[in-house]
N, C-alpha and C positions, 0 to 999 in steps of 0.2 A: 848607036848609043843614045840612051835617053837623055833628055835635057834635065836640068835641075828642077825645073817646074814640073815636068812629067813625073819625075821620081817623087817629088813632094806630094803630088796629087795621088800617086799610087800608095804612098805611105799613109796618107790621110784616109784613103778608102779602106786600107787594111785595118787601120786603127778603129775606124767606125764599125767595121764588121766584127772585130774582136770584142769591142765594147758591147755590142748587141748580143754576141754569143755568150759573154760572161753574164750579162743580165738574165738571159734565158736559162743558163745553167744554174744561176743562183736561185731563180724562181723554182726550178725543178728540184733542187736540193731542199729548199724550204718546204715544198709540198711533200716530198718524200719523208722529211723529218716529222711533219705533222702526222702522216700516215703511220709511221713507226711509233710515235707517241700514243696514237689511238689504239694500235694493235697491242702495245705493251699494257695499256690500261685494260683492254678487253681480256688479255691473257691473265692478268692479275685477278680480275673479277671472276673469270671462269675457274681459276684454281681455287679461289675462295669458295665458290659455289660447290665445287667438287668436294672440298673438305667438309663442307656443311652436310652434303648428301651422305658422304661416307660416315660421318659422325652419327647422323640419324639412323643409318642402316645398322650401325654397330649396336645401337640401343634396342633395336627390334629383336624379338626372338627369331631364331632360324625357322624357316618354313618346314624344314625336315622334321623338327621336333613337334610340330602341331599335328593333332589328330584330324583326319578328314571329317567334315561335318556329318556324314552319314553313319558314323559309329555311335 
């Protein structure tokens, strides 16, 4: 059976390990959130650009209706 001092040392070691793990996980979650924010911004920009291109394409006459240049 462990002595009280050994048990206390074991608990302190576990606590230290858990604190380190929590800090590591917190950093990982923070970085992931930053990446998510960047990806959401990129998706928003891409969707806007796609709408702009679609709007521009809608204003152009269809190529099917154009006569070839050799006629």
